[in-house]
C-alpha positions as CSV (number, residue, x, y, z in Angstrom):
1,M,-0.3,23.6,-23.6
2,S,-0.8,22.1,-27.0
3,T,-3.1,25.1,-27.9
4,I,-0.5,27.6,-26.7
5,L,2.3,25.9,-28.5
6,D,0.3,25.1,-31.6
7,V,1.3,21.4,-31.5
8,D,-0.7,18.2,-31.5
9,K,-1.5,16.9,-28.0
10,S,0.5,13.8,-28.7
11,E,3.6,16.0,-29.4
12,V,3.3,18.5,-26.5
13,F,5.9,16.8,-24.3
14,K,8.5,17.1,-27.0
15,Y,8.3,20.9,-26.4
16,C,7.6,21.3,-22.7
17,V,8.0,19.9,-19.3
18,L,5.3,19.9,-16.6
19,T,6.3,20.1,-13.0
20,N,5.2,21.6,-9.7
21,L,6.6,24.3,-7.6
22,V,6.1,22.2,-4.5
23,K,6.8,18.4,-4.6
24,C,4.8,17.5,-1.5
25,S,1.3,18.2,-0.2
26,T,-0.3,18.9,3.1
27,V,-2.3,16.4,5.1
28,G,-5.5,18.0,4.1
29,E,-4.4,18.5,0.4
30,Q,-5.9,22.0,0.4
31,D,-4.1,23.3,3.5
32,N,-1.6,26.1,3.1
33,L,2.1,25.2,3.1
34,K,4.6,27.0,5.3
35,K,6.6,29.6,3.4
36,N,9.9,27.8,4.4
37,T,8.6,24.6,2.8
38,I,7.9,26.4,-0.5
39,K,11.3,28.1,-0.5
40,N,13.2,24.9,0.4
41,C,11.3,22.9,-2.3
42,F,12.1,25.6,-4.8
43,K,15.8,25.7,-4.0
44,C,16.3,21.9,-3.6
45,H,14.1,20.6,-6.4
46,L,12.7,23.1,-8.8
47,M,15.9,25.0,-9.3
48,R,17.6,21.7,-10.3
49,E,14.9,21.0,-12.8
50,I,15.2,24.5,-14.3
51,E,19.0,24.0,-14.6
52,F,18.6,20.6,-16.1
53,F,15.9,21.4,-18.7
54,N,17.0,25.0,-19.2
55,P,13.6,26.3,-20.5
56,K,13.4,29.4,-22.6
57,V,10.3,30.5,-20.7
58,I,8.4,29.3,-17.6
59,I,4.6,29.3,-17.7
60,A,3.2,29.7,-14.2
61,F,-0.2,28.1,-13.6
62,G,-1.7,30.5,-11.0
63,R,-0.9,33.9,-9.5
64,E,0.7,32.4,-6.4
65,V,3.3,30.5,-8.4
66,E,3.8,33.5,-10.8
67,N,4.5,35.8,-7.9
68,F,6.8,33.4,-6.2
69,L,8.8,32.8,-9.4
70,H,9.1,36.5,-10.0
71,S,10.4,37.0,-6.5
72,Y,13.2,34.5,-7.2
73,Q,13.9,35.6,-10.8
74,N,17.4,36.6,-9.8
75,L,18.1,32.8,-9.2
76,H,16.5,31.3,-12.3
77,S,16.7,34.3,-14.7
78,K,13.9,32.9,-16.9
79,P,10.9,34.9,-18.1
80,V,7.7,33.9,-16.3
81,I,4.3,34.0,-18.0
82,Y,1.0,33.7,-16.0
83,V,-1.8,31.4,-17.0
84,K,-4.8,30.7,-14.9
85,H,-4.4,27.4,-13.0
86,P,-6.0,24.5,-15.0
87,S,-8.6,24.0,-12.2
88,Y,-10.1,27.4,-13.1
89,H,-11.6,28.3,-16.5
90,Y,-11.5,31.4,-18.6
91,R,-14.9,32.8,-19.3
92,K,-16.2,31.9,-22.8
93,D,-16.3,35.5,-23.8
94,E,-12.6,36.0,-22.8
95,K,-11.0,32.7,-23.6
96,D,-10.0,33.2,-27.2
97,S,-8.5,36.7,-26.5
98,K,-6.6,35.5,-23.4
99,I,-5.2,32.5,-25.2
100,L,-4.0,34.7,-28.1
101,I,-2.2,37.0,-25.6
102,I,-0.5,34.0,-23.9
103,K,0.5,32.5,-27.3
104,S,2.0,35.9,-28.3
105,E,4.0,36.1,-25.1
106,V,5.3,32.6,-25.4
107,R,6.2,33.0,-29.1
108,K,8.3,36.1,-28.2
109,Y,10.6,33.9,-26.1
110,L,10.6,30.9,-28.4
111,N,11.4,33.0,-31.5
112,L,8.5,31.5,-33.4
């Protein structure tokens, strides 16, 4: 996030909040959650966080989260930008160009 926002790592949490779409995990940690669990978590917890922090943009780590947030955009009305989940890496030959695209998208919404 410090790279995307062009701020020092020690300053990053002055500008962003890190949270999860789902606040619980499955017994096996990698098992799939039921759709109702995800929806309930979103409505009971994440929506409250969005209302409280009132972000200008939401950066979704992973396609599953991006798709889910887009499907509920009528509830949160925030722009959603996709970034690969941190457990995956951009290939070396694409990393710089992908980061520039993400930075550009974020700057659009932050008026930088």
